[in-house]
PyMOL Python script that loads the backbone (N, CA, C, O; Angstrom):
from pymol import cmd

cmd.read_pdbstr("""\
ATOM      1  N   MET A   1       7.963  19.865 -14.712  1.00  0.00           N
ATOM      2  CA  MET A   1       7.634  18.470 -14.497  1.00  0.00           C
ATOM      3  C   MET A   1       8.509  17.865 -13.404  1.00  0.00           C
ATOM      4  O   MET A   1       8.032  17.077 -12.588  1.00  0.00           O
ATOM      5  N   LYS A   2       9.787  18.235 -13.390  1.00  0.00           N
ATOM      6  CA  LYS A   2      10.677  17.694 -12.375  1.00  0.00           C
ATOM      7  C   LYS A   2      10.282  18.172 -10.987  1.00  0.00           C
ATOM      8  O   LYS A   2      10.441  17.444 -10.007  1.00  0.00           O
ATOM      9  N   LYS A   3       9.765  19.401 -10.901  1.00  0.00           N
ATOM     10  CA  LYS A   3       9.341  19.924  -9.604  1.00  0.00           C
ATOM     11  C   LYS A   3       8.183  19.100  -9.034  1.00  0.00           C
ATOM     12  O   LYS A   3       8.118  18.839  -7.833  1.00  0.00           O
ATOM     13  N   VAL A   4       7.285  18.705  -9.912  1.00  0.00           N
ATOM     14  CA  VAL A   4       6.134  17.912  -9.475  1.00  0.00           C
ATOM     15  C   VAL A   4       6.605  16.544  -8.974  1.00  0.00           C
ATOM     16  O   VAL A   4       6.131  16.056  -7.948  1.00  0.00           O
ATOM     17  N   ILE A   5       7.532  15.938  -9.698  1.00  0.00           N
ATOM     18  CA  ILE A   5       8.040  14.629  -9.293  1.00  0.00           C
ATOM     19  C   ILE A   5       8.773  14.732  -7.968  1.00  0.00           C
ATOM     20  O   ILE A   5       8.590  13.895  -7.085  1.00  0.00           O
ATOM     21  N   TYR A   6       9.604  15.760  -7.827  1.00  0.00           N
ATOM     22  CA  TYR A   6      10.321  15.943  -6.562  1.00  0.00           C
ATOM     23  C   TYR A   6       9.360  16.213  -5.411  1.00  0.00           C
ATOM     24  O   TYR A   6       9.567  15.722  -4.301  1.00  0.00           O
ATOM     25  N   LEU A   7       8.314  16.989  -5.667  1.00  0.00           N
ATOM     26  CA  LEU A   7       7.320  17.260  -4.632  1.00  0.00           C
ATOM     27  C   LEU A   7       6.594  15.983  -4.231  1.00  0.00           C
ATOM     28  O   LEU A   7       6.363  15.745  -3.046  1.00  0.00           O
ATOM     29  N   MET A   8       6.234  15.161  -5.215  1.00  0.00           N
ATOM     30  CA  MET A   8       5.544  13.904  -4.909  1.00  0.00           C
ATOM     31  C   MET A   8       6.452  12.954  -4.128  1.00  0.00           C
ATOM     32  O   MET A   8       6.000  12.293  -3.193  1.00  0.00           O
ATOM     33  N   LEU A   9       7.728  12.883  -4.508  1.00  0.00           N
ATOM     34  CA  LEU A   9       8.668  12.050  -3.761  1.00  0.00           C
ATOM     35  C   LEU A   9       8.849  12.551  -2.337  1.00  0.00           C
ATOM     36  O   LEU A   9       8.933  11.757  -1.401  1.00  0.00           O
ATOM     37  N   PHE A  10       8.908  13.861  -2.172  1.00  0.00           N
ATOM     38  CA  PHE A  10       9.043  14.435  -0.833  1.00  0.00           C
ATOM     39  C   PHE A  10       7.829  14.109   0.029  1.00  0.00           C
ATOM     40  O   PHE A  10       7.976  13.728   1.191  1.00  0.00           O
ATOM     41  N   VAL A  11       6.643  14.255  -0.528  1.00  0.00           N
ATOM     42  CA  VAL A  11       5.421  13.947   0.225  1.00  0.00           C
ATOM     43  C   VAL A  11       5.366  12.462   0.569  1.00  0.00           C
ATOM     44  O   VAL A  11       4.962  12.093   1.671  1.00  0.00           O
ATOM     45  N   LEU A  12       5.769  11.614  -0.365  1.00  0.00           N
ATOM     46  CA  LEU A  12       5.790  10.171  -0.108  1.00  0.00           C
ATOM     47  C   LEU A  12       6.763   9.829   1.006  1.00  0.00           C
ATOM     48  O   LEU A  12       6.435   9.053   1.903  1.00  0.00           O
ATOM     49  N   MET A  13       7.947  10.399   0.955  1.00  0.00           N
ATOM     50  CA  MET A  13       8.941  10.137   1.999  1.00  0.00           C
ATOM     51  C   MET A  13       8.475  10.691   3.347  1.00  0.00           C
ATOM     52  O   MET A  13       8.683  10.060   4.383  1.00  0.00           O
ATOM     53  N   LEU A  14       7.855  11.850   3.336  1.00  0.00           N
ATOM     54  CA  LEU A  14       7.368  12.448   4.571  1.00  0.00           C
ATOM     55  C   LEU A  14       6.245  11.616   5.183  1.00  0.00           C
ATOM     56  O   LEU A  14       6.204  11.419   6.398  1.00  0.00           O
ATOM     57  N   SER A  15       5.337  11.132   4.343  1.00  0.00           N
ATOM     58  CA  SER A  15       4.221  10.344   4.868  1.00  0.00           C
ATOM     59  C   SER A  15       4.667   8.957   5.331  1.00  0.00           C
ATOM     60  O   SER A  15       4.078   8.400   6.257  1.00  0.00           O
ATOM     61  N   SER A  16       5.693   8.397   4.702  1.00  0.00           N
ATOM     62  CA  SER A  16       6.147   7.074   5.115  1.00  0.00           C
ATOM     63  C   SER A  16       7.110   7.124   6.301  1.00  0.00           C
ATOM     64  O   SER A  16       7.436   6.083   6.871  1.00  0.00           O
ATOM     65  N   SER A  17       7.561   8.301   6.673  1.00  0.00           N
ATOM     66  CA  SER A  17       8.476   8.400   7.810  1.00  0.00           C
ATOM     67  C   SER A  17       7.734   8.306   9.139  1.00  0.00           C
ATOM     68  O   SER A  17       8.348   8.021  10.167  1.00  0.00           O
ATOM     69  N   ASN A  18       6.432   8.538   9.133  1.00  0.00           N
ATOM     70  CA  ASN A  18       5.643   8.493  10.352  1.00  0.00           C
ATOM     71  C   ASN A  18       4.708   7.284  10.292  1.00  0.00           C
ATOM     72  O   ASN A  18       3.505   7.430  10.077  1.00  0.00           O
ATOM     73  N   VAL A  19       5.268   6.103  10.481  1.00  0.00           N
ATOM     74  CA  VAL A  19       4.507   4.863  10.370  1.00  0.00           C
ATOM     75  C   VAL A  19       4.133   4.379  11.770  1.00  0.00           C
ATOM     76  O   VAL A  19       4.971   4.350  12.671  1.00  0.00           O
ATOM     77  N   THR A  20       2.886   4.006  11.939  1.00  0.00           N
ATOM     78  CA  THR A  20       2.432   3.451  13.211  1.00  0.00           C
ATOM     79  C   THR A  20       2.049   1.990  13.004  1.00  0.00           C
ATOM     80  O   THR A  20       1.650   1.593  11.909  1.00  0.00           O
ATOM     81  N   VAL A  21       2.171   1.211  14.042  1.00  0.00           N
ATOM     82  CA  VAL A  21       1.810  -0.197  13.985  1.00  0.00           C
ATOM     83  C   VAL A  21       0.298  -0.310  14.138  1.00  0.00           C
ATOM     84  O   VAL A  21      -0.287   0.257  15.060  1.00  0.00           O
ATOM     85  N   VAL A  22      -0.320  -1.042  13.234  1.00  0.00           N
ATOM     86  CA  VAL A  22      -1.768  -1.206  13.273  1.00  0.00           C
ATOM     87  C   VAL A  22      -2.114  -2.679  13.384  1.00  0.00           C
ATOM     88  O   VAL A  22      -1.327  -3.549  13.012  1.00  0.00           O
ATOM     89  N   SER A  23      -3.287  -2.938  13.895  1.00  0.00           N
ATOM     90  CA  SER A  23      -3.804  -4.300  13.975  1.00  0.00           C
ATOM     91  C   SER A  23      -5.168  -4.312  13.302  1.00  0.00           C
ATOM     92  O   SER A  23      -6.157  -3.865  13.884  1.00  0.00           O
ATOM     93  N   ALA A  24      -5.221  -4.819  12.088  1.00  0.00           N
ATOM     94  CA  ALA A  24      -6.454  -4.836  11.327  1.00  0.00           C
ATOM     95  C   ALA A  24      -6.956  -6.270  11.239  1.00  0.00           C
ATOM     96  O   ALA A  24      -6.331  -7.123  10.608  1.00  0.00           O
ATOM     97  N   GLN A  25      -8.098  -6.524  11.884  1.00  0.00           N
ATOM     98  CA  GLN A  25      -8.647  -7.873  11.883  1.00  0.00           C
ATOM     99  C   GLN A  25     -10.170  -7.814  11.900  1.00  0.00           C
ATOM    100  O   GLN A  25     -10.763  -6.850  12.385  1.00  0.00           O
ATOM    101  N   CYS A  26     -10.783  -8.850  11.369  1.00  0.00           N
ATOM    102  CA  CYS A  26     -12.227  -8.968  11.468  1.00  0.00           C
ATOM    103  C   CYS A  26     -12.585  -9.454  12.876  1.00  0.00           C
ATOM    104  O   CYS A  26     -11.702  -9.801  13.661  1.00  0.00           O
ATOM    105  N   ALA A  27     -13.863  -9.478  13.186  1.00  0.00           N
ATOM    106  CA  ALA A  27     -14.303  -9.835  14.536  1.00  0.00           C
ATOM    107  C   ALA A  27     -13.913 -11.274  14.905  1.00  0.00           C
ATOM    108  O   ALA A  27     -13.458 -11.526  16.021  1.00  0.00           O
ATOM    109  N   MET A  28     -14.088 -12.200  13.984  1.00  0.00           N
ATOM    110  CA  MET A  28     -13.770 -13.597  14.293  1.00  0.00           C
ATOM    111  C   MET A  28     -12.263 -13.793  14.432  1.00  0.00           C
ATOM    112  O   MET A  28     -11.809 -14.555  15.286  1.00  0.00           O
ATOM    113  N   CYS A  29     -11.490 -13.107  13.595  1.00  0.00           N
ATOM    114  CA  CYS A  29     -10.032 -13.220  13.695  1.00  0.00           C
ATOM    115  C   CYS A  29      -9.535 -12.618  15.005  1.00  0.00           C
ATOM    116  O   CYS A  29      -8.598 -13.132  15.616  1.00  0.00           O
ATOM    117  N   THR A  30     -10.168 -11.527  15.432  1.00  0.00           N
ATOM    118  CA  THR A  30      -9.778 -10.895  16.693  1.00  0.00           C
ATOM    119  C   THR A  30     -10.004 -11.835  17.868  1.00  0.00           C
ATOM    120  O   THR A  30      -9.137 -11.983  18.729  1.00  0.00           O
ATOM    121  N   ILE A  31     -11.160 -12.461  17.900  1.00  0.00           N
ATOM    122  CA  ILE A  31     -11.462 -13.396  18.988  1.00  0.00           C
ATOM    123  C   ILE A  31     -10.490 -14.568  18.980  1.00  0.00           C
ATOM    124  O   ILE A  31      -9.994 -14.980  20.029  1.00  0.00           O
ATOM    125  N   SER A  32     -10.220 -15.106  17.789  1.00  0.00           N
ATOM    126  CA  SER A  32      -9.283 -16.215  17.679  1.00  0.00           C
ATOM    127  C   SER A  32      -7.877 -15.797  18.123  1.00  0.00           C
ATOM    128  O   SER A  32      -7.188 -16.547  18.814  1.00  0.00           O
ATOM    129  N   ALA A  33      -7.470 -14.616  17.728  1.00  0.00           N
ATOM    130  CA  ALA A  33      -6.134 -14.136  18.100  1.00  0.00           C
ATOM    131  C   ALA A  33      -6.038 -13.873  19.601  1.00  0.00           C
ATOM    132  O   ALA A  33      -5.020 -14.181  20.220  1.00  0.00           O
ATOM    133  N   GLU A  34      -7.088 -13.309  20.185  1.00  0.00           N
ATOM    134  CA  GLU A  34      -7.073 -13.048  21.632  1.00  0.00           C
ATOM    135  C   GLU A  34      -7.002 -14.351  22.423  1.00  0.00           C
ATOM    136  O   GLU A  34      -6.262 -14.451  23.401  1.00  0.00           O
ATOM    137  N   GLN A  35      -7.772 -15.342  21.996  1.00  0.00           N
ATOM    138  CA  GLN A  35      -7.746 -16.625  22.688  1.00  0.00           C
ATOM    139  C   GLN A  35      -6.374 -17.288  22.539  1.00  0.00           C
ATOM    140  O   GLN A  35      -5.863 -17.887  23.486  1.00  0.00           O
ATOM    141  N   GLY A  36      -5.789 -17.178  21.361  1.00  0.00           N
ATOM    142  CA  GLY A  36      -4.467 -17.750  21.141  1.00  0.00           C
ATOM    143  C   GLY A  36      -3.400 -17.041  21.956  1.00  0.00           C
ATOM    144  O   GLY A  36      -2.493 -17.689  22.479  1.00  0.00           O
ATOM    145  N   ALA A  37      -3.490 -15.712  22.074  1.00  0.00           N
ATOM    146  CA  ALA A  37      -2.508 -14.953  22.846  1.00  0.00           C
ATOM    147  C   ALA A  37      -2.616 -15.282  24.330  1.00  0.00           C
ATOM    148  O   ALA A  37      -1.606 -15.330  25.032  1.00  0.00           O
ATOM    149  N   LYS A  38      -3.831 -15.509  24.806  1.00  0.00           N
ATOM    150  CA  LYS A  38      -4.009 -15.858  26.220  1.00  0.00           C
ATOM    151  C   LYS A  38      -3.410 -17.234  26.526  1.00  0.00           C
ATOM    152  O   LYS A  38      -2.933 -17.481  27.634  1.00  0.00           O
ATOM    153  N   ASN A  39      -3.441 -18.120  25.536  1.00  0.00           N
ATOM    154  CA  ASN A  39      -2.905 -19.461  25.728  1.00  0.00           C
ATOM    155  C   ASN A  39      -1.408 -19.551  25.447  1.00  0.00           C
ATOM    156  O   ASN A  39      -0.820 -20.624  25.578  1.00  0.00           O
ATOM    157  N   GLY A  40      -0.783 -18.435  25.062  1.00  0.00           N
ATOM    158  CA  GLY A  40       0.657 -18.414  24.821  1.00  0.00           C
ATOM    159  C   GLY A  40       1.075 -18.673  23.386  1.00  0.00           C
ATOM    160  O   GLY A  40       2.265 -18.831  23.115  1.00  0.00           O
ATOM    161  N   ASN A  41       0.134 -18.720  22.465  1.00  0.00           N
ATOM    162  CA  ASN A  41       0.488 -18.924  21.053  1.00  0.00           C
ATOM    163  C   ASN A  41       1.025 -17.629  20.448  1.00  0.00           C
ATOM    164  O   ASN A  41       0.694 -16.534  20.904  1.00  0.00           O
ATOM    165  N   THR A  42       1.843 -17.764  19.433  1.00  0.00           N
ATOM    166  CA  THR A  42       2.387 -16.590  18.747  1.00  0.00           C
ATOM    167  C   THR A  42       1.784 -16.427  17.352  1.00  0.00           C
ATOM    168  O   THR A  42       2.412 -15.856  16.461  1.00  0.00           O
ATOM    169  N   GLN A  43       0.587 -16.921  17.175  1.00  0.00           N
ATOM    170  CA  GLN A  43      -0.068 -16.856  15.873  1.00  0.00           C
ATOM    171  C   GLN A  43      -0.592 -15.458  15.556  1.00  0.00           C
ATOM    172  O   GLN A  43      -0.887 -15.164  14.398  1.00  0.00           O
ATOM    173  N   THR A  44      -0.712 -14.608  16.540  1.00  0.00           N
ATOM    174  CA  THR A  44      -1.290 -13.284  16.303  1.00  0.00           C
ATOM    175  C   THR A  44      -0.410 -12.444  15.376  1.00  0.00           C
ATOM    176  O   THR A  44      -0.936 -11.689  14.559  1.00  0.00           O
ATOM    177  N   LYS A  45       0.895 -12.557  15.483  1.00  0.00           N
ATOM    178  CA  LYS A  45       1.773 -11.798  14.582  1.00  0.00           C
ATOM    179  C   LYS A  45       1.586 -12.267  13.140  1.00  0.00           C
ATOM    180  O   LYS A  45       1.522 -11.447  12.224  1.00  0.00           O
ATOM    181  N   GLY A  46       1.501 -13.556  12.940  1.00  0.00           N
ATOM    182  CA  GLY A  46       1.279 -14.083  11.596  1.00  0.00           C
ATOM    183  C   GLY A  46      -0.074 -13.693  11.043  1.00  0.00           C
ATOM    184  O   GLY A  46      -0.205 -13.414   9.851  1.00  0.00           O
ATOM    185  N   LEU A  47      -1.078 -13.671  11.899  1.00  0.00           N
ATOM    186  CA  LEU A  47      -2.418 -13.278  11.475  1.00  0.00           C
ATOM    187  C   LEU A  47      -2.438 -11.814  11.064  1.00  0.00           C
ATOM    188  O   LEU A  47      -3.013 -11.467  10.033  1.00  0.00           O
ATOM    189  N   ASN A  48      -1.811 -10.949  11.866  1.00  0.00           N
ATOM    190  CA  ASN A  48      -1.740  -9.527  11.519  1.00  0.00           C
ATOM    191  C   ASN A  48      -0.982  -9.317  10.214  1.00  0.00           C
ATOM    192  O   ASN A  48      -1.395  -8.512   9.379  1.00  0.00           O
ATOM    193  N   SER A  49       0.107 -10.025  10.035  1.00  0.00           N
ATOM    194  CA  SER A  49       0.890  -9.897   8.801  1.00  0.00           C
ATOM    195  C   SER A  49       0.078 -10.332   7.591  1.00  0.00           C
ATOM    196  O   SER A  49       0.134  -9.693   6.541  1.00  0.00           O
ATOM    197  N   GLY A  50      -0.670 -11.406   7.732  1.00  0.00           N
ATOM    198  CA  GLY A  50      -1.502 -11.887   6.637  1.00  0.00           C
ATOM    199  C   GLY A  50      -2.596 -10.911   6.264  1.00  0.00           C
ATOM    200  O   GLY A  50      -2.859 -10.696   5.081  1.00  0.00           O
ATOM    201  N   VAL A  51      -3.234 -10.320   7.252  1.00  0.00           N
ATOM    202  CA  VAL A  51      -4.297  -9.344   6.990  1.00  0.00           C
ATOM    203  C   VAL A  51      -3.718  -8.117   6.300  1.00  0.00           C
ATOM    204  O   VAL A  51      -4.309  -7.612   5.346  1.00  0.00           O
ATOM    205  N   LEU A  52      -2.579  -7.631   6.762  1.00  0.00           N
ATOM    206  CA  LEU A  52      -1.968  -6.458   6.143  1.00  0.00           C
ATOM    207  C   LEU A  52      -1.482  -6.770   4.732  1.00  0.00           C
ATOM    208  O   LEU A  52      -1.539  -5.903   3.860  1.00  0.00           O
ATOM    209  N   TYR A  53      -1.013  -7.976   4.494  1.00  0.00           N
ATOM    210  CA  TYR A  53      -0.609  -8.402   3.151  1.00  0.00           C
ATOM    211  C   TYR A  53      -1.811  -8.379   2.208  1.00  0.00           C
ATOM    212  O   TYR A  53      -1.714  -7.876   1.088  1.00  0.00           O
ATOM    213  N   LEU A  54      -2.930  -8.917   2.655  1.00  0.00           N
ATOM    214  CA  LEU A  54      -4.132  -8.907   1.829  1.00  0.00           C
ATOM    215  C   LEU A  54      -4.647  -7.494   1.601  1.00  0.00           C
ATOM    216  O   LEU A  54      -5.242  -7.211   0.561  1.00  0.00           O
ATOM    217  N   LEU A  55      -4.426  -6.612   2.554  1.00  0.00           N
ATOM    218  CA  LEU A  55      -4.843  -5.221   2.408  1.00  0.00           C
ATOM    219  C   LEU A  55      -3.970  -4.482   1.407  1.00  0.00           C
ATOM    220  O   LEU A  55      -4.450  -3.571   0.733  1.00  0.00           O
ATOM    221  N   ALA A  56      -2.705  -4.851   1.293  1.00  0.00           N
ATOM    222  CA  ALA A  56      -1.768  -4.141   0.420  1.00  0.00           C
ATOM    223  C   ALA A  56      -1.957  -4.491  -1.048  1.00  0.00           C
ATOM    224  O   ALA A  56      -1.633  -3.675  -1.912  1.00  0.00           O
ATOM    225  N   ILE A  57      -2.465  -5.664  -1.356  1.00  0.00           N
ATOM    226  CA  ILE A  57      -2.584  -6.117  -2.741  1.00  0.00           C
ATOM    227  C   ILE A  57      -3.405  -5.157  -3.609  1.00  0.00           C
ATOM    228  O   ILE A  57      -2.955  -4.829  -4.707  1.00  0.00           O
ATOM    229  N   PRO A  58      -4.585  -4.688  -3.181  1.00  0.00           N
ATOM    230  CA  PRO A  58      -5.332  -3.753  -4.045  1.00  0.00           C
ATOM    231  C   PRO A  58      -4.573  -2.452  -4.301  1.00  0.00           C
ATOM    232  O   PRO A  58      -4.650  -1.901  -5.398  1.00  0.00           O
ATOM    233  N   TYR A  59      -3.847  -1.960  -3.313  1.00  0.00           N
ATOM    234  CA  TYR A  59      -3.092  -0.726  -3.505  1.00  0.00           C
ATOM    235  C   TYR A  59      -1.960  -0.930  -4.507  1.00  0.00           C
ATOM    236  O   TYR A  59      -1.685  -0.039  -5.310  1.00  0.00           O
ATOM    237  N   VAL A  60      -1.313  -2.066  -4.474  1.00  0.00           N
ATOM    238  CA  VAL A  60      -0.249  -2.361  -5.436  1.00  0.00           C
ATOM    239  C   VAL A  60      -0.836  -2.472  -6.841  1.00  0.00           C
ATOM    240  O   VAL A  60      -0.233  -1.994  -7.802  1.00  0.00           O
ATOM    241  N   MET A  61      -1.992  -3.091  -6.967  1.00  0.00           N
ATOM    242  CA  MET A  61      -2.629  -3.219  -8.275  1.00  0.00           C
ATOM    243  C   MET A  61      -3.034  -1.859  -8.831  1.00  0.00           C
ATOM    244  O   MET A  61      -2.843  -1.591 -10.017  1.00  0.00           O
ATOM    245  N   ILE A  62      -3.592  -1.000  -7.982  1.00  0.00           N
ATOM    246  CA  ILE A  62      -3.978   0.340  -8.425  1.00  0.00           C
ATOM    247  C   ILE A  62      -2.753   1.141  -8.835  1.00  0.00           C
ATOM    248  O   ILE A  62      -2.793   1.871  -9.826  1.00  0.00           O
ATOM    249  N   ALA A  63      -1.661   1.013  -8.084  1.00  0.00           N
ATOM    250  CA  ALA A  63      -0.431   1.715  -8.434  1.00  0.00           C
ATOM    251  C   ALA A  63       0.107   1.218  -9.775  1.00  0.00           C
ATOM    252  O   ALA A  63       0.565   2.019 -10.590  1.00  0.00           O
ATOM    253  N   ALA A  64       0.056  -0.076 -10.008  1.00  0.00           N
ATOM    254  CA  ALA A  64       0.529  -0.631 -11.283  1.00  0.00           C
ATOM    255  C   ALA A  64      -0.314  -0.122 -12.448  1.00  0.00           C
ATOM    256  O   ALA A  64       0.225   0.230 -13.497  1.00  0.00           O
ATOM    257  N   LEU A  65      -1.619  -0.083 -12.269  1.00  0.00           N
ATOM    258  CA  LEU A  65      -2.484   0.453 -13.319  1.00  0.00           C
ATOM    259  C   LEU A  65      -2.201   1.927 -13.565  1.00  0.00           C
ATOM    260  O   LEU A  65      -2.204   2.377 -14.710  1.00  0.00           O
ATOM    261  N   GLY A  66      -1.957   2.675 -12.507  1.00  0.00           N
ATOM    262  CA  GLY A  66      -1.626   4.088 -12.654  1.00  0.00           C
ATOM    263  C   GLY A  66      -0.328   4.286 -13.420  1.00  0.00           C
ATOM    264  O   GLY A  66      -0.233   5.183 -14.258  1.00  0.00           O
ATOM    265  N   ILE A  67       0.658   3.469 -13.145  1.00  0.00           N
ATOM    266  CA  ILE A  67       1.938   3.571 -13.851  1.00  0.00           C
ATOM    267  C   ILE A  67       1.764   3.227 -15.325  1.00  0.00           C
ATOM    268  O   ILE A  67       2.301   3.915 -16.192  1.00  0.00           O
ATOM    269  N   LEU A  68       1.012   2.161 -15.611  1.00  0.00           N
ATOM    270  CA  LEU A  68       0.761   1.796 -17.007  1.00  0.00           C
ATOM    271  C   LEU A  68       0.012   2.895 -17.741  1.00  0.00           C
ATOM    272  O   LEU A  68       0.348   3.220 -18.880  1.00  0.00           O
ATOM    273  N   TRP A  69      -0.997   3.471 -17.103  1.00  0.00           N
ATOM    274  CA  TRP A  69      -1.759   4.551 -17.714  1.00  0.00           C
ATOM    275  C   TRP A  69      -0.868   5.759 -17.969  1.00  0.00           C
ATOM    276  O   TRP A  69      -0.961   6.384 -19.025  1.00  0.00           O
ATOM    277  N   TYR A  70      -0.011   6.092 -17.016  1.00  0.00           N
ATOM    278  CA  TYR A  70       0.894   7.228 -17.161  1.00  0.00           C
ATOM    279  C   TYR A  70       1.862   7.011 -18.324  1.00  0.00           C
ATOM    280  O   TYR A  70       2.083   7.918 -19.127  1.00  0.00           O
ATOM    281  N   LYS A  71       2.438   5.812 -18.417  1.00  0.00           N
ATOM    282  CA  LYS A  71       3.374   5.527 -19.508  1.00  0.00           C
ATOM    283  C   LYS A  71       2.677   5.584 -20.866  1.00  0.00           C
ATOM    284  O   LYS A  71       3.242   6.094 -21.834  1.00  0.00           O
ATOM    285  N   LYS A  72       1.462   5.067 -20.938  1.00  0.00           N
ATOM    286  CA  LYS A  72       0.726   5.101 -22.198  1.00  0.00           C
ATOM    287  C   LYS A  72       0.404   6.541 -22.579  1.00  0.00           C
ATOM    288  O   LYS A  72       0.565   6.919 -23.740  1.00  0.00           O
ATOM    289  N   TYR A  73      -0.041   7.339 -21.636  1.00  0.00           N
ATOM    290  CA  TYR A  73      -0.372   8.737 -21.894  1.00  0.00           C
ATOM    291  C   TYR A  73       0.873   9.520 -22.288  1.00  0.00           C
ATOM    292  O   TYR A  73       0.824  10.372 -23.176  1.00  0.00           O
ATOM    293  N   ARG A  74       1.982   9.231 -21.630  1.00  0.00           N
ATOM    294  CA  ARG A  74       3.232   9.922 -21.917  1.00  0.00           C
ATOM    295  C   ARG A  74       3.717   9.593 -23.323  1.00  0.00           C
ATOM    296  O   ARG A  74       4.169  10.483 -24.043  1.00  0.00           O
ATOM    297  N   ASN A  75       3.627   8.325 -23.723  1.00  0.00           N
ATOM    298  CA  ASN A  75       4.034   7.926 -25.071  1.00  0.00           C
ATOM    299  C   ASN A  75       3.145   8.565 -26.132  1.00  0.00           C
ATOM    300  O   ASN A  75       3.642   8.972 -27.182  1.00  0.00           O
ATOM    301  N   GLN A  76       1.860   8.660 -25.882  1.00  0.00           N
ATOM    302  CA  GLN A  76       0.953   9.270 -26.843  1.00  0.00           C
ATOM    303  C   GLN A  76       1.228  10.758 -26.982  1.00  0.00           C
ATOM    304  O   GLN A  76       1.157  11.288 -28.091  1.00  0.00           O
ATOM    305  N   SER A  77       1.541  11.449 -25.888  1.00  0.00           N
ATOM    306  CA  SER A  77       1.774  12.882 -25.959  1.00  0.00           C
ATOM    307  C   SER A  77       3.106  13.177 -26.648  1.00  0.00           C
ATOM    308  O   SER A  77       3.268  14.251 -27.228  1.00  0.00           O
ATOM    309  N   ARG A  78       4.041  12.268 -26.598  1.00  0.00           N
ATOM    310  CA  ARG A  78       5.323  12.475 -27.284  1.00  0.00           C
ATOM    311  C   ARG A  78       5.196  12.257 -28.784  1.00  0.00           C
ATOM    312  O   ARG A  78       5.852  12.948 -29.563  1.00  0.00           O
ATOM    313  N   THR A  79       4.372  11.320 -29.197  1.00  0.00           N
ATOM    314  CA  THR A  79       4.258  11.011 -30.619  1.00  0.00           C
ATOM    315  C   THR A  79       3.286  11.931 -31.350  1.00  0.00           C
ATOM    316  O   THR A  79       3.365  12.058 -32.572  1.00  0.00           O
ATOM    317  N   THR A  80       2.375  12.571 -30.630  1.00  0.00           N
ATOM    318  CA  THR A  80       1.394  13.448 -31.249  1.00  0.00           C
ATOM    319  C   THR A  80       2.014  14.823 -31.496  1.00  0.00           C
ATOM    320  O   THR A  80       2.490  15.456 -30.553  1.00  0.00           O
ATOM    321  N   PRO A  81       2.018  15.301 -32.753  1.00  0.00           N
ATOM    322  CA  PRO A  81       2.558  16.634 -32.997  1.00  0.00           C
ATOM    323  C   PRO A  81       1.617  17.706 -32.451  1.00  0.00           C
ATOM    324  O   PRO A  81       0.396  17.568 -32.532  1.00  0.00           O
ATOM    325  N   THR A  82       2.187  18.763 -31.902  1.00  0.00           N
ATOM    326  CA  THR A  82       1.386  19.814 -31.281  1.00  0.00           C
ATOM    327  C   THR A  82       1.068  20.944 -32.242  1.00  0.00           C
ATOM    328  O   THR A  82       0.208  21.767 -31.929  1.00  0.00           O
ATOM    329  N   SER A  83       1.710  21.028 -33.386  1.00  0.00           N
ATOM    330  CA  SER A  83       1.452  22.148 -34.296  1.00  0.00           C
ATOM    331  C   SER A  83       0.532  21.805 -35.426  1.00  0.00           C
ATOM    332  O   SER A  83       0.235  22.659 -36.261  1.00  0.00           O
TER     333      SER A  83
END
""", "prot")
cmd.dss("prot")
cmd.show_as("cartoon", "prot")
cmd.util.cbc("prot")
cmd.orient("prot")
């Protein structure tokens, strides 16, 4: 079990070490950001941060559900006798 956890941590660290900057926006947000950047506004960084924040929320929720499910399954397997 410890080997699996160490392997998962290693893969997580390896995948997070190669991070690239992304710009995720819808078509209307892109046009608004481009027009703002041409006029000298700095709203594009805030817009990108907001979009990425909204994108991260579902992943955090799925991770939380996975952790809860794992803890519940782990507790059940410890209390259930195997013989």
